[in-house]
C-alpha positions as CSV (number, residue, x, y, z in Angstrom):
1,M,29.0,13.3,0.6
2,A,28.3,16.2,2.9
3,P,31.6,18.0,3.9
4,G,32.8,18.1,7.4
5,V,30.6,15.2,8.6
6,E,32.2,12.9,11.1
7,R,31.3,9.3,10.4
8,S,31.5,6.2,12.5
9,F,31.8,2.5,11.6
10,A,31.3,-0.4,14.0
11,A,31.3,-4.2,13.4
12,A,29.0,-5.9,15.8
13,S,29.9,-9.4,17.1
14,T,26.5,-10.1,18.5
15,L,22.9,-9.2,17.7
16,E,22.7,-7.4,21.0
17,E,25.6,-5.1,19.9
18,A,23.9,-4.6,16.5
19,I,20.6,-3.6,18.1
20,A,22.3,-1.3,20.5
21,A,24.0,0.5,17.6
22,R,20.7,0.6,15.7
23,R,19.0,2.2,18.7
24,Q,21.6,4.9,18.5
25,G,20.8,5.6,14.9
26,A,23.4,3.5,13.1
27,V,22.4,2.1,9.7
28,V,22.9,-1.6,9.0
29,L,25.6,-2.5,6.5
30,A,25.3,-5.9,4.9
31,G,27.4,-6.5,1.7
32,G,27.4,-2.7,1.0
33,T,26.8,-3.1,-2.7
34,W,23.7,-0.8,-2.5
35,M,24.8,1.6,0.2
36,M,28.1,2.3,-1.4
37,R,26.3,3.6,-4.5
38,D,24.4,6.2,-2.5
39,P,26.6,9.1,-3.7
40,Q,25.9,8.1,-7.3
41,R,22.2,8.5,-6.6
42,G,22.7,11.8,-5.0
43,V,22.3,10.4,-1.4
44,D,24.7,11.1,1.4
45,L,26.3,8.1,3.0
46,P,25.0,7.5,6.6
47,E,26.8,9.1,9.5
48,A,26.9,5.9,11.5
49,V,27.1,2.3,10.2
50,V,27.0,-1.1,12.0
51,A,28.2,-4.1,10.0
52,L,26.9,-7.6,10.6
53,H,29.5,-9.8,9.0
54,R,31.1,-10.7,12.4
55,I,27.9,-12.3,13.7
56,P,28.5,-16.0,12.9
57,A,24.8,-17.1,13.0
58,L,23.9,-14.7,10.3
59,S,26.2,-16.4,7.8
60,K,24.8,-19.9,8.2
61,I,22.4,-21.9,6.1
62,E,20.6,-24.8,7.9
63,I,19.0,-27.4,5.6
64,S,16.8,-30.2,7.0
65,S,14.3,-32.5,5.4
66,D,11.4,-30.1,5.7
67,H,12.9,-26.7,6.4
68,V,15.6,-24.3,5.3
69,V,16.9,-21.4,7.4
70,I,19.1,-18.8,5.6
71,G,21.1,-16.3,7.6
72,A,20.7,-12.7,6.5
73,A,24.5,-12.3,5.9
74,V,24.6,-15.2,3.5
75,T,25.8,-14.0,0.1
76,H,24.1,-14.8,-3.2
77,A,27.0,-16.9,-4.3
78,V,26.9,-19.0,-1.1
79,L,23.1,-19.4,-1.3
80,G,23.2,-20.6,-4.9
81,R,25.9,-23.2,-4.1
82,A,24.1,-24.4,-0.9
83,L,20.8,-25.1,-2.5
84,H,22.0,-26.2,-5.9
85,G,20.2,-29.5,-6.8
86,A,17.7,-29.1,-4.0
87,A,14.2,-30.0,-5.4
88,G,11.8,-27.2,-5.3
89,F,14.4,-24.4,-5.0
90,E,15.5,-24.2,-8.6
91,G,14.0,-20.7,-8.9
92,L,15.7,-19.4,-5.8
93,V,19.0,-20.9,-7.0
94,A,18.5,-19.2,-10.4
95,A,17.8,-15.9,-8.7
96,A,20.9,-16.1,-6.6
97,E,23.2,-17.3,-9.4
98,N,22.0,-14.7,-12.0
99,A,21.5,-11.6,-10.0
100,A,23.8,-8.7,-11.0
101,N,27.3,-10.0,-11.8
102,P,29.8,-12.4,-10.2
103,G,31.6,-9.7,-8.3
104,I,28.4,-8.4,-6.7
105,R,27.1,-12.0,-6.0
106,R,30.2,-12.7,-4.0
107,V,29.5,-9.9,-1.5
108,A,25.7,-9.0,-1.8
109,T,23.7,-10.6,0.9
110,V,20.2,-12.0,1.2
111,G,19.3,-9.5,3.9
112,G,20.7,-6.6,2.0
113,N,18.8,-7.6,-1.1
114,L,15.5,-7.6,0.8
115,C,16.2,-4.4,2.8
116,A,17.3,-2.1,0.0
117,L,14.2,0.1,0.3
118,D,14.5,1.9,-3.1
119,F,15.7,-1.1,-5.1
120,A,12.8,-2.5,-7.0
121,A,14.8,-5.0,-9.1
122,A,15.9,-7.3,-6.4
123,D,16.0,-10.9,-7.8
124,L,15.6,-12.7,-4.4
125,A,12.3,-10.9,-3.6
126,P,10.0,-12.6,-6.1
127,A,11.9,-15.9,-5.7
128,L,11.2,-15.9,-1.9
129,L,7.6,-14.8,-2.5
130,V,6.8,-18.0,-4.3
131,C,8.6,-19.9,-1.5
132,E,6.2,-18.2,0.9
133,A,9.2,-17.4,3.0
134,T,9.0,-16.1,6.6
135,V,11.3,-13.3,7.6
136,E,12.8,-13.3,11.1
137,L,13.6,-9.9,12.6
138,E,15.4,-8.9,15.7
139,T,13.5,-5.9,16.9
140,F,14.0,-3.5,19.8
141,E,11.5,-5.6,21.7
142,G,12.9,-9.0,20.7
143,P,12.5,-11.6,17.8
144,K,9.6,-11.3,15.4
145,L,8.4,-13.5,12.5
146,I,6.6,-12.0,9.5
147,G,5.5,-13.3,6.1
148,I,7.6,-12.1,3.2
149,S,4.7,-10.3,1.5
150,D,3.9,-8.3,4.6
151,F,7.6,-7.6,5.2
152,L,8.1,-6.2,1.7
153,K,5.0,-4.0,1.9
154,D,5.8,-2.7,5.4
155,R,9.6,-2.8,5.5
156,H,10.0,1.0,5.6
157,T,8.3,0.9,9.0
158,L,9.6,-2.4,10.2
159,L,13.3,-1.7,9.6
160,A,13.2,1.6,11.5
161,E,13.4,-0.6,14.7
162,A,14.6,-4.0,13.5
163,I,17.3,-6.0,11.8
164,V,16.6,-8.9,9.4
165,T,18.4,-12.0,10.8
166,R,17.1,-15.1,9.0
167,I,14.8,-16.3,6.3
168,H,12.7,-19.4,6.9
169,L,11.5,-21.7,4.1
170,R,9.3,-24.7,4.2
171,R,10.3,-27.5,1.8
172,D,6.8,-27.7,0.2
173,L,7.7,-27.0,-3.4
174,V,8.1,-29.6,-6.0
175,A,9.4,-27.3,-8.8
176,S,10.2,-23.7,-9.4
177,A,11.7,-21.4,-12.0
178,H,13.0,-17.8,-12.2
179,V,13.3,-15.7,-15.4
180,R,14.3,-12.1,-15.9
181,L,14.7,-9.6,-18.6
182,P,17.9,-7.4,-18.4
183,L,18.5,-4.6,-20.8
184,R,22.0,-3.3,-21.6
185,K,21.1,0.3,-20.6
186,A,19.7,-1.0,-17.2
187,G,23.2,-2.4,-16.3
188,D,23.0,-5.6,-14.3
189,Y,19.4,-5.1,-13.2
190,P,16.4,-6.6,-14.9
191,V,13.4,-4.5,-16.0
192,A,11.0,-7.4,-15.2
193,I,11.3,-10.6,-13.2
194,V,8.9,-13.6,-13.0
195,S,9.2,-16.4,-10.4
196,L,7.0,-19.4,-10.6
197,A,6.6,-22.5,-8.4
198,V,4.3,-25.5,-7.9
199,D,3.7,-26.8,-4.4
200,K,2.9,-30.4,-3.2
201,D,-0.8,-29.7,-3.6
202,K,-0.2,-28.8,-7.3
203,R,-1.0,-25.2,-6.8
204,C,0.9,-22.6,-8.9
205,R,2.5,-19.6,-7.3
206,I,3.7,-16.7,-9.4
207,A,5.5,-13.5,-8.3
208,V,6.7,-10.5,-10.2
209,G,9.6,-8.1,-9.4
210,S,10.9,-4.9,-10.9
211,V,7.6,-4.1,-12.7
212,E,6.2,-2.2,-9.7
213,S,8.1,-0.5,-6.9
214,V,7.6,-3.5,-4.6
215,A,7.6,-7.2,-5.7
216,R,4.4,-9.0,-5.2
217,R,2.4,-12.2,-5.8
218,W,0.4,-12.3,-9.1
219,T,-2.8,-13.5,-7.4
220,A,-5.1,-12.8,-10.4
221,F,-2.9,-15.0,-12.6
222,E,-2.6,-17.7,-10.0
223,Q,-6.4,-17.9,-9.8
224,A,-6.6,-18.1,-13.5
225,M,-4.1,-20.9,-13.6
226,A,-6.0,-22.8,-11.0
227,A,-9.2,-22.5,-13.0
228,D,-7.4,-23.7,-16.2
229,S,-5.0,-26.3,-15.0
230,A,-4.0,-27.3,-18.5
231,S,-2.3,-23.9,-18.8
232,A,0.5,-25.1,-16.6
233,L,1.4,-27.6,-19.3
234,D,1.4,-25.1,-22.1
235,P,3.7,-22.1,-22.1
236,E,1.7,-20.4,-24.9
237,R,-1.6,-20.9,-23.1
238,A,0.0,-19.6,-19.8
239,A,1.3,-16.5,-21.7
240,G,-2.2,-15.8,-23.0
241,L,-3.6,-16.0,-19.4
242,A,-0.9,-13.7,-18.2
243,L,-1.9,-11.1,-20.9
244,E,-5.5,-11.4,-19.9
245,H,-4.9,-11.0,-16.2
246,N,-2.1,-8.4,-16.3
247,D,-3.1,-6.1,-13.4
248,F,0.3,-4.4,-12.8
249,Q,0.9,-0.7,-12.8
250,G,4.4,-0.5,-14.3
251,R,6.8,1.9,-12.7
252,G,8.7,4.4,-14.9
253,G,12.5,4.7,-14.8
254,K,15.6,5.6,-16.8
255,D,16.0,2.0,-17.8
256,A,12.4,1.3,-19.0
257,E,9.0,2.8,-19.1
258,G,6.1,1.3,-17.1
259,W,4.1,0.2,-20.2
260,Y,7.2,-1.8,-21.4
261,R,7.6,-3.6,-18.1
262,R,4.0,-4.7,-18.3
263,Q,4.3,-5.7,-21.9
264,V,7.1,-8.1,-21.4
265,L,5.4,-10.1,-18.6
266,P,3.5,-12.6,-20.9
267,P,6.7,-13.5,-22.8
268,L,8.5,-14.0,-19.5
269,V,5.7,-16.2,-18.3
270,K,6.1,-18.3,-21.4
271,R,9.8,-18.7,-20.7
272,G,9.1,-19.4,-17.0
273,V,6.6,-22.2,-17.6
274,A,8.9,-23.8,-20.2
275,A,11.7,-23.7,-17.6
276,L,9.4,-25.1,-14.9
277,L,8.6,-28.0,-17.2
278,K,12.3,-28.8,-17.5
279,T,12.9,-29.2,-13.8
280,G,13.2,-32.5,-11.9
281,G,9.8,-31.9,-10.3
282,V,8.0,-32.3,-13.7
283,A,6.4,-35.5,-12.3
284,W,3.9,-33.3,-10.5
285,L,2.1,-33.0,-13.8
């Protein structure tokens, strides 16, 4: 922490107040589980912070027959409870319920998980990618909707003038799964994550997190699965396709080297397909 720096903290009661503070340079505080570790990473805490926990709409989850809307201030623990047992969201629930540790899950938010720019191991990112989520932003010019893939790729630019407010999900999945590989020396964070889902048109969606710096869909593998539909029924066969179509450039780090992150993807796919076959949506087969 830089000595002699005067810091300010504000808790916004409305989005308008939050945007006004953002215009003046305040950094958004969600659960604080990432920001408060800044000093451990050699990063100074921000001089001005605006918290969002007093904005009621951001802590709500709306569930209808064909749509789910998740407020950005919803915690992992609340998200897991709210969607538990909801067909098609098994993977998202697993991501919320297994991220980090119980203490973190009680305070870490959906928005914070997606907006931590230097955090490659966010569990919710690949889970929301296979949901094909839409991210709602409140920008300096007004509300904006953007697909999750584009948001993750462009968030450095987008978040300079915006706040994430809600995540929109269509209820078009029949089954999903989420598997991760933690290592003891990595703490609570996984070195690789695979999320899988099948939609109502029987198309497989696969996303990977923590292997590269930004989570993304595994389109080469999705196309291979579409061309070999029997692989969805066979974890071993799916793992073989994953090995053949592994196009990731693994990131290095203190917890694991890039080659290792790539190497563990086929075994994770095997686990993920097995988990997918155990869901209530197995009738899609």
